[in-house]
N, C-alpha and C positions, 0 to 999 in steps of 0.2 A: 461468397459474400465479401466485399472488400473491407479491410481493417479500419477501424476508427483511428488507433494509434499504432504505429510499427517503429519498434526500437532496433537498431542493428548497430552491433559493435560499440556501443556506448561505454567509453573509458574516462575515468577521472581521476586526475592526480594532484596530489598536494606536496609541493617540495619535491623530494625525490622518491616519493611512494606513489602506489596506486591505490586508491579507495574502490574503483570500479575497474573490472578486468575484462571488458567486452560483453555487455548486457544485450541479450536478444530477446525481446519481448513484444507480443503482439496482444492487442485488445480490440475484440469486434464491437460493432455497435450494440448497446443494450446488454453487453455481456458483463457478468461479475467474476473479477479474478481476485484471489487471494494471494498476496505476497508474504511469504512467511519466512522466519529466521531470527535467530538470536539478536541482541542488541550488537550494533557493530558489523553486522554483514552486510550493510549497504543499502537498505530497502528505501529509507528516507531520501538518501543522497542521490539514488535513481531519479527520483521524481522532481526534487530540487533541480538536478542538472538538467532534466529534460523540459522544465518550464524556465530555465534561465534564472534562477534564485540563489546559485551559489555565488560565493564572494570572487571578485576579479582576479584573486590569485589562483583559483583552480584552473587547471589546465584540462580543458573537455573536449573530447573528439568523438566522433561517430555519427550517427544520424537518427533523428527523431521526426518521423512524419506523422502529420494531424490530417486526417482526410486526404491524404496525398500529397500534402504541401510541407516542405521542410520548415521546421521551426527552430532547430539546434542553430544558435547563433544569430537567430532573426533580429532585425530592427526592433529597439524598444517599443516603438509604435505598434508593431505588429504583437509582441509578446503582451503588450497592455491590453490589446483585444483578446487574446487567448486566455490569459490569466484571469481568473474569475467570471470570464464570459464564457469560452467554450470549454475550458477545463478549470474546475475549481478545486481547492484542496482545504481539508480541515485538519486540524492537529490535535496531539493527545491531550493537551492540557489547555482547555479553554481559558484558565485564569490568565495565562501569560500571552493569549491571543485577542482577548477582548480590552479595549482601553477602560481602565477602572474609573475614570472621571467622567466619562460620557455615559448618558443613558442608552439602553438597549435599542430604542426606536431610532434614535439619531445614528447609531453605528449601521443598523440594517438600511436606514435611509440612504447613508453615504454609498452603500453598495450599490443600491437601487438608482441613484443619480449616475453613478459610473456606468453602469451596465444598461440600463434602461431608458436614462433621461428623465426619470421620474423626480419631482420636487414637491415640496410642501404637503398639501393635505392628499394629493395623489400618492406620494411615497409613503405616507404614514398609514393610509388605508391598505396599500399592498404590504408592508411591514407586518400589519396586524393579520392579514390573509396567511402571510408566512409562518407567523407565530402558531397560528391556528392549524396550519398544515403539519408542522413538525410535532404537535400536541401538547403545547403549553397551554395550562388553563388560564382563563382570564386575560387573554391575550392583550386586549385593550388596555388593560391596568399595568401589566408588564412592559409595555412599551416605555413608559415612564420609570421603570426600575433600574438601578445600578448593577453591574454585575455582581457585587458583593452581597447584593439582596437576593440573589438566586442561588439554588443548590448548584452542585457540579454538574448533575444530570441536565438540569434546565439549562445551565450555560452552554453545555454541549450541543443543546437541541436550537439554542441561539446561533451557534457556529454554524450548524447545518442550514439553518434559515438563511444566514448570510451568503453561504455558498449557492443556495438556490437562487438568490437573487439575480444571478447573471444567467439564469436557464441554461445551465452548462449540459453539453453532451457527454461528459465524463466527469465524475466525482472521485477524487483521490482522498480516502479516509485514511489518515496515518496514526494507527492505534488509538482509535476515537473511544475506546473503553477502558484504557489502561488505569485511569484514575478514579474510576466508578465502582460502586458497590455491584456485586454480582447481579442482583435483581435490576439493576439499572442498566448494567451492560447488556442484558438480554434485551430489554426494551429500546435500546439504542439501535442494536443489531436488526431487530424486528422493524425498527422505523426505516432503516437504511434500505432493507430488503423491500418494504412497501414502496418506498420513494421510488427506487429504481423501477419497480414493475408500472407504477402508475404514471410515472414521467417518461419512460422509455431510455432512460440515461445509462451510460455503463458506469460500472463501479469497480474501483480497486480497493480493496480493503488490506491494509498493511498491518500485520501482527506477527508476535514472537509466539503465538499459541495457535497450533493447529485446529485445536478445539472451536476457536472462535469463528474460523472460516468455513467450518464443516458445513453448516446449514445455509450460509449466505451466498456462498460462491460456487458455480459450476466448474470452474477450473482453478487450479493451484500452481504456483511457481514457488520453489523452495530455494532461498539464497543463502550462500555461505562465502564469506571472506571475499565480497565482491563479484561472485559469479552466480549464475542460475545453475543449480546442481541437478534438480530434476524438476521436471513439469508434467502436469498429467490432469485429466478430469478428476475432480474430487473423489467420486467414488472408487476410481482405479487406485489412486494415490493411497487412500485409506486401506484399499484391499491388497494391493500389491506394491508396496513401496520398493524401489529398487536400489536408491541411493543409502548406504549406511547412516548418513546424517538424517535422512527423512526417518529412517527407520528409529533412529534415536529419539527424533522428536515426538514420534507416536508412542514410543516405550515411556515417555515422561507424562504422557495423559492418563489420568485415572479412568478406570473403565466405568462406563455408564451402566453396563448390565453384566450379567455372569459373575463368575467369583471374584473375589478381591485378590489382588497380587501387589506384590511391593513394586514401586515407581522406580523406573530406570533412570540412571543420571548418565550424562555424556561426560566423562572425565575433561579436565582442561577448560581452556576458553578459546574464544574466536581470536586468531593471531592479529596482531595490530599490522597495519598496511606496510609499515617500515620493517617488519620482521616476518615476513611471509616465509614457509618452509619451502625447499625445492619440491616440484612436483605438485600432486594434490595437496591443497592447503588442508584439508581435513585429515590426511594420513596420520599425523602425530596422535590423533584422538580416536581413529578408527580401529576397531577390533577386529576388521575383516582386511586389513590392508595386506597387499602384495608388495614384494620387493620392487616391482617396476612402478608403484605408486609414488616413489620418491624421485622417480627419474625424468617425469615430464607431466606437463598440464593435460589430464585426460578430455578430450573432446566429447561432446553431448552425442549420444547414440541414440538411434530411435528404436524403442523397444515395443512399439505397438502404436496404434492410432492415437495421436495427440499425446504421447507419453515419450518422453526423452529423458535420459539421466547421463551426467558427466561422470562416469565411474568405470574404471577398469575392469573390476570383476563383473560388474552388470554387462559390460560389452562381451566378455569372455563366455559368460553363460548363455549368450546368443548362439555362439558358435557350436554347431554339432559335434558330438564326442567322435 
């Protein structure tokens, strides 16, 4: 199966530092991929760079292929067709993404005009259908509401409806549940999963919480300090995490069954791009570090089918004694 999106060697620099240090990532048609890591790991920057949304001062290199065609550095006219059309992105704070002085219907109609050429009554009819599709009650009346008249969860559903206006092949959801109540979080995740299955689109779910992606995504990529440090099928990642950072993230999750246990904390924080330690960026926080971990950047090694980790200890454990 050919990949819908193939990212190779994606590197982003600001000033004299690197925010991304060679990202390799593939997403297949209809696949759900979770991209997980703490704030500052480069999850959002990866997709802002891929879609040409970073400021001009950013230094971006590498390759981003969509359906086999290179889009990194493509002409603005090409990117205008890609963004919101073939690839849509929703963000974690709908309050800052929706225009507070325009009604919901007008904002969705604008997206429909750009990507489907719909105007007037046709655009309003389709906007109402989209609101129905994302589960907003009394959709006809909500079209005339302003964002401040809706709840946070409803506004996030509006953002999802706007993303669907272009009938995308890939939806990138950037921490879409962060500002929502736990029960609303579950509803939004269930909605994203249902839309993916019903529409056949691929989904990238960006989160700092492995628990959020557990039931929604078939595959998970874990990011740390601008690199993918582990990638695997979701079930395998949870059953046999190889990178100490992934193990730390899982240790910080409360158990859903079995005996209670104290939650583990990862000491320290993600290094700033201009203050990267030598070798593995996670080494200063890693309880399993080896002397060699500070001597060079570990390459990703295959640990099994569709499972890789950029960790010297994981690589050494593959070598027979």
